[in-house]
ZALUMDO-504898 format. One record per atom (N, C-alpha, C): residue in three letters; x, y, z. Coordinates in steps of 0.05 Angstrom, whole numbers, padded with zeros to 5 digits, always signed. Layout:
// residues N
alaXYZ;...
***
This chain:
// residues 248
unk+01556-00747-00901;unk+01562-00751-00929;unk+01536-00759-00944;unk+01529-00745-00966;unk+01504-00751-00980;unk+01505-00778-00993;unk+01482-00791-00997;unk+01482-00818-01010;unk+01489-00815-01039;unk+01500-00837-01051;unk+01508-00836-01079;unk+01485-00840-01099;unk+01461-00832-01091;unk+01438-00834-01108;unk+01419-00811-01102;unk+01401-00806-01121;unk+01382-00784-01117;unk+01355-00791-01129;unk+01334-00784-01116;unk+01307-00788-01125;unk+01294-00761-01131;unk+01280-00760-01154;unk+01266-00736-01160;unk+01240-00743-01175;unk+01220-00726-01173;unk+01195-00730-01186;unk+01183-00704-01195;unk+01166-00704-01215;unk+01155-00680-01224;unk+01135-00684-01246;unk+01120-00663-01252;unk+01100-00663-01274;unk+01111-00645-01296;unk+01111-00655-01320;unk+01121-00640-01343;unk+01099-00635-01363;unk+01096-00610-01373;unk+01075-00605-01393;unk+01083-00614-01420;unk+01063-00619-01437;unk+01068-00627-01465;unk+01086-00606-01478;unk+01106-00615-01492;unk+01125-00598-01506;unk+01150-00591-01490;unk+01150-00598-01464;unk+01174-00594-01448;unk+01194-00616-01455;unk+01218-00614-01443;unk+01238-00634-01447;unk+01266-00622-01444;unk+01285-00638-01451;unk+01313-00629-01448;unk+01327-00632-01475;unk+01342-00612-01484;unk+01357-00615-01509;unk+01381-00634-01505;unk+01396-00638-01526;unk+01418-00657-01524;unk+01437-00651-01500;unk+01440-00671-01483;unk+01457-00667-01459;unk+01468-00694-01450;unk+01485-00693-01430;unk+01498-00717-01420;unk+01503-00713-01390;unk+01503-00734-01375;unk+01510-00733-01346;unk+01525-00758-01338;unk+01541-00755-01317;unk+01559-00777-01310;unk+01545-00796-01291;unk+01520-00792-01284;unk+01506-00811-01268;unk+01487-00827-01286;unk+01479-00851-01276;unk+01460-00867-01291;unk+01432-00858-01283;unk+01413-00862-01300;unk+01386-00852-01295;unk+01364-00871-01304;unk+01345-00876-01286;unk+01321-00891-01293;unk+01297-00872-01292;unk+01283-00869-01314;unk+01260-00852-01315;unk+01235-00869-01318;unk+01218-00868-01298;unk+01193-00883-01298;unk+01170-00864-01305;unk+01155-00871-01325;unk+01133-00854-01334;unk+01107-00863-01320;unk+01100-00848-01299;unk+01076-00855-01284;unk+01051-00850-01301;unk+01050-00828-01315;unk+01029-00821-01334;unk+01040-00804-01356;unk+01026-00803-01379;unk+01035-00788-01401;unk+01054-00804-01419;unk+01067-00790-01438;unk+01084-00803-01457;unk+01109-00786-01462;unk+01133-00798-01462;unk+01157-00784-01469;unk+01172-00799-01491;unk+01191-00785-01503;unk+01208-00798-01523;unk+01237-00791-01517;unk+01254-00812-01517;unk+01282-00808-01511;unk+01297-00816-01536;unk+01317-00799-01543;unk+01333-00805-01567;unk+01363-00803-01562;unk+01378-00822-01572;unk+01407-00822-01571;unk+01417-00825-01600;unk+01443-00828-01603;unk+01454-00832-01630;unk+01446-00860-01641;unk+01437-00878-01623;unk+01429-00905-01632;unk+01401-00905-01643;unk+01384-00887-01634;unk+01356-00888-01642;unk+01338-00873-01623;unk+01312-00879-01625;unk+01293-00866-01607;unk+01275-00886-01593;unk+01269-00880-01568;unk+01251-00897-01552;unk+01226-00882-01546;unk+01203-00894-01551;unk+01177-00883-01545;unk+01169-00896-01518;unk+01163-00879-01498;unk+01159-00889-01471;unk+01131-00881-01461;unk+01111-00898-01464;unk+01084-00892-01455;unk+01081-00898-01425;unk+01057-00894-01414;unk+01053-00897-01385;unk+01061-00925-01375;unk+01072-00925-01351;unk+01079-00950-01336;unk+01103-00964-01349;unk+01117-00952-01367;unk+01143-00962-01377;unk+01165-00944-01366;unk+01189-00953-01368;unk+01212-00937-01359;unk+01234-00939-01379;unk+01253-00921-01377;unk+01276-00921-01395;unk+01302-00919-01378;unk+01321-00935-01384;unk+01347-00935-01371;unk+01368-00921-01388;unk+01381-00902-01377;unk+01402-00888-01391;unk+01428-00890-01376;unk+01448-00904-01386;unk+01474-00908-01372;unk+01488-00881-01370;unk+01510-00880-01354;unk+01526-00856-01352;unk+01538-00848-01379;unk+01542-00822-01383;unk+01557-00811-01405;unk+01545-00818-01433;unk+01519-00820-01434;unk+01505-00824-01460;unk+01491-00798-01468;unk+01498-00787-01491;unk+01485-00763-01501;unk+01457-00770-01508;unk+01438-00753-01499;unk+01410-00759-01505;unk+01392-00734-01502;unk+01369-00736-01514;unk+01348-00716-01512;unk+01323-00729-01500;unk+01307-00712-01487;unk+01281-00722-01476;unk+01260-00702-01485;unk+01239-00713-01498;unk+01217-00697-01507;unk+01191-00707-01494;unk+01176-00689-01482;unk+01151-00695-01469;unk+01129-00692-01489;unk+01116-00714-01497;unk+01097-00714-01519;unk+01069-00707-01509;unk+01063-00714-01484;unk+01037-00706-01471;unk+01044-00698-01442;unk+01026-00685-01429;unk+01030-00679-01401;unk+01037-00705-01386;unk+01058-00704-01370;unk+01069-00729-01359;unk+01078-00725-01330;unk+01075-00746-01315;unk+01087-00747-01288;unk+01110-00767-01289;unk+01133-00759-01280;unk+01158-00775-01282;unk+01170-00779-01255;unk+01180-00803-01250;unk+01196-00809-01226;unk+01224-00816-01237;unk+01244-00804-01226;unk+01272-00808-01235;unk+01290-00817-01212;unk+01306-00837-01218;unk+01326-00847-01199;unk+01353-00843-01212;unk+01371-00829-01198;unk+01399-00824-01208;unk+01419-00839-01190;unk+01437-00853-01203;unk+01459-00867-01188;unk+01485-00854-01197;unk+01501-00846-01178;unk+01528-00836-01184;unk+01546-00859-01193;unk+01568-00853-01207;unk+01586-00874-01216;unk+01595-00893-01194;unk+01600-00882-01170;unk+01609-00900-01148;unk+01587-00920-01141;unk+01562-00912-01142;unk+01540-00930-01136;unk+01538-00952-01157;unk+01542-00945-01182;unk+01540-00964-01204;unk+01563-00985-01200;unk+01587-00975-01195;unk+01610-00994-01192;unk+01608-01011-01168;unk+01596-01001-01146;unk+01594-01016-01121;unk+01569-01034-01120;unk+01547-01025-01132;unk+01522-01039-01128;unk+01512-01055-01151;unk+01518-01046-01176;unk+01506-01058-01199;unk+01517-01085-01205;unk+01500-01104-01214;unk+01511-01131-01222;unk+01526-01128-01249;unk+01544-01145-01254;unk+01560-01144-01278;unk+01543-01147-01303;unk+01520-01160-01300;unk+01502-01164-01323;unk+01485-01141-01330;unk+01486-01119-01315;unk+01470-01095-01321;unk+01479-01084-01348;unk+01460-01081-01368;unk+01468-01072-01394;unk+01480-01044-01393;unk+01500-01039-01410;unk+01512-01012-01412;unk+01501-00997-01436;unk+01476-01002-01443;unk+01463-00990-01465;unk+01436-00978-01456;unk+01426-00959-01471;unk+01400-00948-01465;unk+01379-00968-01474;unk+01358-00971-01458;unk+01335-00988-01466;unk+01310-00980-01451;unk+01287-00984-01464;unk+01261-00981-01451;unk+01253-01009-01440;unk+01238-01009-01418;unk+01232-01034-01405;unk+01204-01034-01393;unk+01193-01058-01394;unk+01168-01063-01379;unk+01175-01065-01349;unk+01160-01051-01333;unk+01166-01051-01304;unk+01154-01076-01292;unk+01171-01093-01280;unk+01162-01117-01268;unk+01147-01110-01242;unk+01133-01130-01231;unk+01118-01125-01206;unk+01137-01117-01184;unk+01160-01130-01182;unk+01179-01123-01161;unk+01190-01095-01165;unk+01198-01089-01190;unk+01209-01062-01195;unk+01188-01041-01189;unk+01163-01046-01196;unk+01142-01027-01190;unk+01139-01023-01160;unk+01141-01044-01145;unk+01139-01042-01116;unk+01163-01027-01104;unk+01186-01031-01116;unk+01210-01017-01107;unk+01208-00987-01112;unk+01197-00980-01136;unk+01193-00952-01142;unk+01173-00939-01123;unk+01151-00953-01118;unk+01131-00942-01100;unk+01143-00938-01072;unk+01159-00956-01063;unk+01171-00954-01037;unk+01191-00931-01036;unk+01208-00929-01057;unk+01229-00909-01057;unk+01216-00881-01056;unk+01193-00877-01070;unk+01181-00851-01072;unk+01159-00846-01051;unk+01155-00865-01033;unk+01136-00860-01012;unk+01146-00840-00992;unk+01128-00823-00982;unk+01137-00801-00964;unk+01149-00811-00938;unk+01141-00835-00929;unk+01150-00844-00903;unk+01173-00864-00905;unk+01186-00866-00928;unk+01209-00884-00931;unk+01234-00871-00919;unk+01248-00885-00902;unk+01272-00874-00890;unk+01295-00874-00910;unk+01316-00858-00904;unk+01339-00857-00922;unk+01353-00884-00924;unk+01354-00898-00901;unk+01368-00924-00901;unk+01352-00944-00918;unk+01326-00944-00915;unk+01310-00963-00931;unk+01311-00955-00961;unk+01311-00929-00967;unk+01312-00920-00995;unk+01338-00930-01008;unk+01360-00930-00993;unk+01385-00940-01005;unk+01384-00969-01011;unk+01372-00985-00993;unk+01369-01014-00999;unk+01352-01018-01023;unk+01331-01002-01026;unk+01312-01005-01048;unk+01326-00999-01075;unk+01340-00976-01076;unk+01352-00969-01102;unk+01375-00988-01109;unk+01388-01000-01089;unk+01408-01020-01095;unk+01395-01044-01108;unk+01372-01053-01097;unk+01359-01076-01109;unk+01347-01070-01136;unk+01340-01044-01141;unk+01330-01037-01168;unk+01350-01044-01190;unk+01376-01040-01185;unk+01396-01045-01205;unk+01396-01074-01213;unk+01391-01092-01193;unk+01390-01120-01199;unk+01365-01127-01214;unk+01343-01114-01207;unk+01317-01120-01220;unk+01317-01110-01249;unk+01333-01090-01255;unk+01335-01080-01283;unk+01345-01102-01302;unk+01362-01119-01291;unk+01372-01141-01308;unk+01350-01160-01316;unk+01330-01163-01298;unk+01308-01182-01303;unk+01285-01170-01319;unk+01284-01143-01320;unk+01261-01130-01334;unk+01263-01134-01364;unk+01241-01143-01376;unk+01242-01147-01406;unk+01242-01121-01421;unk+01258-01121-01443;unk+01258-01097-01460;unk+01230-01092-01472;unk+01223-01067-01474;unk+01197-01060-01487;unk+01202-01055-01516;unk+01185-01065-01534;unk+01189-01062-01563;unk+01181-01035-01573;unk+01192-01014-01562;unk+01185-00987-01570;unk+01209-00972-01580;unk+01229-00986-01591;unk+01254-00974-01600;unk+01256-00974-01630;unk+01263-00951-01641;unk+01268-00950-01670;unk+01298-00944-01674;unk+01314-00964-01682;unk+01342-00959-01686;unk+01346-00941-01711;unk+01366-00924-01709;unk+01372-00906-01731;unk+01398-00914-01745;unk+01399-00914-01771;unk+01424-00921-01785;unk+01446-00901-01777;unk+01470-00911-01779;unk+01493-00894-01771;unk+01507-00880-01794;unk+01504-00890-01818;unk+01518-00878-01841;unk+01502-00855-01853;unk+01516-00837-01867;unk+01501-00815-01881;unk+01480-00825-01900;unk+01487-00846-01915;unk+01467-00857-01934;unk+01443-00868-01919;unk+01448-00883-01897;unk+01427-00894-01882;unk+01409-00873-01869;unk+01421-00851-01860;unk+01406-00829-01849;unk+01388-00816-01870;unk+01398-00814-01894;unk+01382-00802-01916;unk+01358-00820-01922;unk+01363-00846-01923;unk+01341-00864-01928;unk+01320-00862-01906;unk+01329-00861-01881;unk+01311-00860-01858;unk+01294-00834-01859;unk+01307-00812-01867;unk+01293-00786-01869;unk+01271-00787-01890;unk+01277-00800-01912;unk+01257-00802-01933;unk+01234-00819-01924;unk+01240-00842-01911;unk+01219-00860-01902;unk+01202-00848-01880;unk+01215-00834-01861;unk+01200-00821-01840;unk+01182-00799-01850;unk+01189-00787-01873;unk+01172-00767-01886;unk+01150-00779-01902;unk+01147-00806-01902;unk+01127-00820-01917;unk+01112-00839-01899;unk+01098-00828-01878;unk+01085-00845-01858;unk+01063-00863-01870;unk+01052-00855-01892;unk+01030-00871-01904;unk+01041-00893-01923;unk+01068-00895-01924;unk+01080-00917-01939;unk+01072-00917-01969;unk+01071-00893-01980;unk+01063-00890-02008;unk+01087-00895-02027;unk+01111-00890-02018;unk+01134-00893-02035;unk+01143-00922-02037;unk+01149-00931-02060;unk+01160-00958-02063;unk+01189-00958-02053;unk+01200-00982-02050;unk+01228-00983-02042;unk+01246-00970-02063;unk+01240-00974-02088;unk+01256-00962-02110;unk+01255-00931-02108;unk+01231-00920-02104;unk+01228-00891-02103;unk+01242-00880-02078;unk+01240-00895-02056;unk+01254-00886-02031;unk+01284-00885-02035;unk+01295-00906-02048;unk+01323-00907-02053;unk+01332-00885-02072;unk+01316-00880-02092;unk+01322-00858-02112;unk+01323-00831-02098;unk+01303-00825-02081;unk+01303-00799-02067;unk+01326-00797-02047;unk+01336-00819-02038;unk+01359-00818-02019;unk+01386-00820-02034;unk+01385-00820-02061;unk+01409-00821-02077;unk+01425-00846-02073;unk+01411-00869-02072;unk+01424-00894-02070;unk+01408-00915-02086;unk+01415-00940-02082;unk+01401-00962-02097;unk+01386-00980-02078;unk+01367-00995-02088;unk+01352-01014-02072;unk+01371-01035-02061;unk+01390-01043-02077;unk+01409-01064-02068;unk+01426-01054-02045;unk+01436-01029-02047;unk+01451-01018-02025;unk+01434-01015-02000;unk+01410-01006-02003;unk+01391-01002-01981;unk+01385-01028-01967;unk+01381-01049-01983;unk+01375-01075-01972;unk+01398-01087-01956;unk+01422-01080-01965;unk+01446-01090-01951;unk+01452-01073-01926;unk+01447-01047-01928;unk+01455-01029-01907;unk+01438-01031-01881;unk+01411-01034-01884;unk+01394-01033-01861;unk+01398-01056-01841;unk+01400-01081-01850;unk+01405-01102-01831;unk+01432-01099-01816;unk+01451-01088-01831;unk+01478-01083-01818;unk+01477-01062-01797;unk+01463-01040-01803;unk+01464-01016-01785;unk+01441-01015-01765;unk+01419-01029-01770;unk+01396-01028-01752;unk+01387-01055-01741;unk+01397-01077-01753;unk+01388-01103-01745;unk+01361-01111-01756;unk+01350-01094-01774;unk+01324-01099-01786;unk+01326-01096-01816;unk+01310-01111-01831;unk+01308-01106-01859;unk+01295-01079-01863;unk+01299-01067-01887;unk+01287-01041-01891;unk+01256-01043-01889;unk+01244-01064-01899;unk+01215-01068-01897;unk+01206-01068-01868;unk+01220-01084-01851;unk+01213-01086-01823;unk+01218-01059-01809;unk+01240-01046-01816;unk+01246-01020-01804;unk+01224-01000-01810;unk+01216-00999-01835;unk+01196-00979-01843;unk+01169-00985-01829;unk+01163-01010-01826;unk+01138-01017-01812;unk+01139-01008-01783;unk+01162-01012-01770;unk+01165-01004-01743;unk+01164-00973-01741;unk+01176-00959-01760;unk+01175-00930-01760;unk+01147-00920-01762;unk+01131-00932-01779;unk+01103-00924-01782;unk+01087-00929-01756;unk+01093-00951-01743;unk+01079-00957-01718;unk+01088-00937-01696;unk+01113-00930-01695;unk+01123-00911-01676;unk+01110-00884-01680;unk+01107-00875-01705;unk+01094-00850-01711;unk+01064-00851-01704;unk+01052-00875-01707;unk+01024-00878-01699;unk+01022-00877-01669;unk+01041-00887-01654;unk+01041-00886-01625;unk+01039-00857-01616;unk+01054-00840-01629;unk+01053-00811-01620;unk+01026-00799-01625;unk+01013-00806-01647;unk+00986-00796-01652;unk+00967-00807-01631;unk+00969-00833-01624;unk+00952-00844-01604;unk+00956-00830-01577;unk+00981-00823-01571;unk+00987-00810-01546;unk+00973-00782-01545;unk+00967-00770-01568;unk+00953-00745-01568;unk+00923-00748-01571;unk+00914-00772-01564;unk+00885-00778-01562;unk+00871-00777-01589;unk+00885-00782-01611;unk+00871-00784-01636;unk+00857-00812-01638;unk+00834-00813-01649;unk+00819-00838-01651;unk+00835-00859-01667;unk+00832-00884-01660;unk+00848-00905-01673;unk+00842-00906-01703;unk+00817-00902-01711;unk+00811-00903-01740;unk+00825-00880-01754;unk+00827-00857-01742;unk+00841-00834-01754;unk+00871-00840-01756;unk+00882-00851-01735;unk+00911-00858-01734;unk+00917-00879-01756;unk+00899-00899-01758;unk+00903-00920-01778;unk+00904-00908-01806;unk+00886-00890-01812;unk+00885-00877-01838;unk+00910-00860-01843;unk+00918-00845-01823;unk+00942-00828-01826;unk+00967-00845-01830;unk+00967-00869-01820;unk+00990-00887-01823;unk+00989-00903-01849;unk+00967-00899-01865;unk+00966-00912-01891;unk+00955-00940-01891;unk+00942-00948-01870;unk+00931-00976-01869;unk+00903-00976-01881;unk+00896-00998-01893;unk+00870-01000-01907;unk+00847-01002-01888;unk+00852-01011-01863;unk+00831-01014-01844;unk+00843-01013-01816;unk+00826-01009-01796;unk+00835-01010-01768;unk+00844-01038-01760;unk+00832-01058-01772;unk+00840-01085-01767;unk+00869-01091-01776;unk+00875-01081-01800;unk+00902-01084-01811;unk+00922-01069-01794;unk+00914-01045-01785;unk+00931-01029-01768;unk+00936-01043-01741;unk+00915-01054-01729;unk+00917-01068-01703;unk+00935-01092-01706;unk+00933-01106-01728;unk+00949-01130-01733;unk+00979-01122-01735;unk+00985-01101-01750;unk+01013-01091-01753;unk+01023-01081-01726;unk+01006-01067-01712;unk+01014-01056-01685;unk+01021-01079-01666;unk+01005-01100-01667;unk+01010-01123-01649;unk+01036-01137-01657;unk+01042-01139-01683;unk+01066-01152-01692;unk+01091-01137-01682;unk+01089-01111-01680;unk+01112-01095-01672;unk+01114-01093-01641;unk+01091-01089-01628;unk+01092-01084-01599;unk+01083-01107-01582;unk+01070-01127-01594;unk+01060-01149-01578;unk+01034-01144-01564;unk+01021-01121-01570;unk+00995-01115-01558;unk+00979-01098-01577;unk+00954-01091-01569;unk+00937-01075-01586;unk+00941-01045-01582;unk+00933-01028-01600;unk+00935-00999-01596;unk+00922-00990-01570;unk+00898-01000-01565;unk+00884-00992-01540;unk+00898-01001-01515;unk+00906-01026-01515;unk+00920-01036-01491;unk+00947-01024-01486;unk+00960-01016-01508;unk+00987-01005-01506;unk+00988-00980-01489;unk+00967-00963-01493;unk+00966-00938-01477;unk+00947-00939-01454;unk+00939-00964-01447;unk+00923-00967-01423;unk+00895-00957-01426;unk+00884-00958-01450;unk+00856-00949-01454;unk+00837-00972-01454;unk+00812-00967-01448;unk+00792-00989-01451;unk+00790-00998-01480;unk+00784-01023-01483;unk+00781-01033-01511;unk+00756-01021-01523;
***
């Protein structure tokens, strides 16, 4: 009888990915190198090197490979989740920083000399370690209402932040008051905070394509690289260089 889990690994070229799809198994995607983006109806996750993303069963999602990437994937069948997973395992998609233990478990699971019996023990323990892994601040929640989606579309089309809140609301056929009320309800962020995070997420993609930080800062509408680095740190907790594992 085959085990209720599966390991796979591969290299994906820039521009590859999977269109909207769903599967009944749970999936952990570890980005060894490169950058990918995962999107569900809740929002989008930017996943740079050495981070991972957890996708529960039956969640519609897309995967876009933003740069050449090496990926390690672990799949758990529903029986494995019900039998092995702790009750505290989140039933939502999230990106995560890989802890030292989770990193060791991944290395062991994908080692060529790991036996099937040992691999099963390792992937069982992974489910428990996922509960301990801290969320990575690379998530941009998307509004759920038609009005909220219109506002988001206008804001995402203005990466340099040139439009005022009033102009953004006008172009989305709503009011500033409605916009201010809607975003905290549907995204958990004020519109100002959401727009700042969206700009940083768009900047992350440019960084992933090896654009110089000064150029990315200018494209994002920041007055200086120092201002950009400060905003980047506020959103992600780290600097642009450190975020993608580059030398300072």
